[in-house]
C-alpha positions as CSV (number, residue, x, y, z in Angstrom):
1,M,13.1,88.8,-17.5
2,F,10.0,89.9,-20.1
3,T,11.0,90.9,-23.2
4,D,9.5,91.9,-26.9
5,R,10.6,89.6,-29.6
6,S,10.6,89.8,-33.3
7,T,7.4,90.2,-35.3
8,I,6.2,88.5,-38.4
9,L,2.8,90.3,-39.5
10,I,0.2,88.4,-41.4
11,N,-2.4,89.9,-43.0
12,L,-5.7,87.5,-43.1
13,P,-6.6,85.7,-45.5
14,L,-3.5,84.3,-45.8
15,R,-2.9,84.0,-50.0
16,D,-2.1,80.4,-51.1
17,N,0.4,78.1,-50.3
18,V,1.3,80.5,-47.7
19,E,3.8,78.9,-44.5
20,I,3.7,79.3,-41.2
21,S,7.2,78.6,-40.4
22,Q,7.6,81.0,-36.9
23,P,4.5,81.0,-35.0
24,E,6.0,82.3,-31.9
25,N,6.6,85.4,-34.1
26,V,3.3,86.3,-35.8
27,I,0.8,89.1,-35.2
28,L,-2.4,88.8,-37.3
29,R,-4.0,91.3,-38.8
30,F,-7.5,91.4,-39.9
31,T,-8.2,94.9,-40.5
32,S,-6.0,97.8,-41.5
33,D,-6.8,99.0,-37.5
34,I,-7.5,95.6,-36.2
35,S,-4.1,93.3,-35.3
36,H,-3.5,90.4,-32.3
37,D,-0.4,89.6,-30.7
38,I,-1.1,85.6,-31.2
39,R,2.7,84.9,-30.9
40,S,2.9,85.1,-27.0
41,I,0.1,81.9,-27.1
42,C,4.0,80.2,-27.7
43,F,5.1,81.3,-24.1
44,T,3.8,80.2,-20.6
45,K,4.7,83.4,-18.9
46,R,3.4,86.9,-20.6
47,I,2.7,90.4,-19.2
48,I,0.7,92.9,-20.9
49,K,2.2,96.6,-21.0
50,S,0.4,99.4,-22.3
51,R,1.8,102.1,-24.5
52,I,0.3,105.3,-26.0
53,N,1.4,105.1,-30.2
54,E,2.3,108.3,-32.3
55,S,-1.4,108.5,-33.1
56,N,-2.3,108.9,-29.1
57,T,-4.2,105.8,-28.9
58,S,-3.6,103.5,-26.4
59,K,-1.9,99.9,-27.7
60,A,-1.3,96.4,-25.9
61,Q,2.3,95.0,-26.4
62,R,2.6,91.3,-25.1
63,L,6.1,90.7,-23.6
64,V,7.4,87.0,-22.7
65,D,9.5,85.4,-20.5
66,L,11.5,83.6,-23.3
67,T,12.5,81.0,-20.7
68,S,8.6,80.0,-21.0
69,Y,9.1,79.0,-24.7
70,D,6.7,75.8,-25.2
71,K,7.2,74.3,-28.7
72,S,4.5,72.0,-28.0
73,R,1.9,74.9,-28.9
74,Q,3.1,76.0,-32.3
75,Q,0.8,74.1,-33.9
76,T,-2.1,75.4,-32.2
77,V,-1.3,79.0,-33.4
78,V,-0.5,77.7,-36.7
79,D,-4.3,76.1,-36.4
80,L,-5.5,79.1,-35.0
81,I,-4.0,81.6,-38.2
82,K,-5.3,78.6,-40.5
83,Y,-9.0,78.8,-38.8
84,C,-8.7,82.1,-39.0
85,S,-8.0,83.0,-42.9
86,D,-10.3,80.3,-43.8
87,A,-13.2,81.8,-41.8
88,I,-12.4,85.5,-43.3
89,G,-11.7,83.9,-46.8
90,Y,-14.9,82.0,-47.0
91,A,-17.2,85.0,-45.7
92,A,-17.9,82.9,-43.0
93,F,-17.1,85.8,-40.4
94,S,-15.9,89.2,-41.2
95,P,-12.5,90.0,-40.3
96,T,-13.6,92.0,-37.3
97,T,-15.8,89.5,-35.6
98,I,-12.9,86.8,-36.3
99,G,-10.9,89.6,-34.8
100,S,-13.2,89.7,-31.5
101,H,-12.9,86.4,-31.2
102,V,-9.3,85.7,-31.1
103,Y,-9.1,88.8,-28.9
104,R,-11.3,87.0,-26.2
105,L,-9.7,83.5,-26.6
106,L,-6.4,85.5,-25.6
107,V,-8.1,86.8,-22.9
108,F,-9.2,83.6,-22.0
109,L,-5.5,82.0,-22.9
110,N,-3.7,84.3,-20.7
111,W,-6.0,84.2,-17.7
112,A,-5.2,80.1,-17.3
113,D,-1.9,80.4,-17.8
114,E,-2.0,83.7,-15.3
115,N,-4.0,80.6,-13.0
116,G,-1.4,78.0,-13.8
117,Y,-3.6,75.9,-15.6
118,D,-1.9,73.7,-18.2
119,F,-2.2,74.3,-22.0
120,A,-5.9,74.2,-22.4
121,F,-5.8,72.9,-26.1
122,K,-4.2,70.0,-24.8
123,D,-6.9,67.7,-25.1
124,R,-10.9,68.5,-25.1
125,K,-11.5,67.1,-21.7
126,R,-8.5,69.9,-20.5
127,A,-10.1,72.4,-22.4
128,R,-13.6,72.2,-20.7
129,H,-12.3,71.7,-17.5
130,I,-10.2,74.8,-17.7
131,L,-13.3,76.7,-19.4
132,Q,-15.8,75.8,-16.8
133,K,-13.1,77.3,-14.3
134,Y,-13.0,80.3,-16.4
135,I,-16.7,80.9,-16.4
136,D,-16.6,80.4,-12.2
137,Y,-14.0,82.7,-12.3
138,M,-16.3,85.5,-14.6
139,R,-19.4,84.6,-12.3
140,E,-17.1,85.8,-9.3
141,R,-16.6,89.2,-10.7
142,I,-20.3,89.3,-11.4
143,H,-21.0,88.6,-7.7
144,H,-19.0,91.4,-6.5
145,G,-20.0,93.5,-8.7
146,K,-16.8,94.0,-11.1
147,I,-18.1,93.1,-14.0
148,K,-21.8,93.0,-15.6
149,N,-23.5,90.3,-16.9
150,N,-23.5,91.3,-20.7
151,T,-19.6,91.6,-20.4
152,A,-19.0,88.7,-18.8
153,A,-21.1,86.8,-21.5
154,T,-19.3,87.9,-24.3
155,A,-16.1,87.0,-22.7
156,Q,-16.5,83.1,-23.0
């Protein structure tokens, strides 16, 4: 059964000495209008449900199967939060750019889990293999006219 879960909203960049004790509950806020539900990465089964909010804009809500929680993914989420914070805090990238990168990462991870690929970040060799499969999938979508080349290029 897919359900929502408790939320911890974290604004980026992080303040000094912030400890992330429950990454499975974190939604990252990059700007006032860009946030991403990275907590869903901790679950192997998730769906995206679109809804219309009070300002009449579409919002995606990631629902998860609580029985699919994978504790081994926690550290990856913590590392991702720290990377995003550092990239914004040291002015390496704008919050909008990092938010865009995280969005594309979530799309890739959703695809990998939906297609039965074990967690993409267990090791480099495995990640490379899964990424190649994703690129092949994008090529196939281009070939069948479902997406354009530029769309596939930005999704990788």
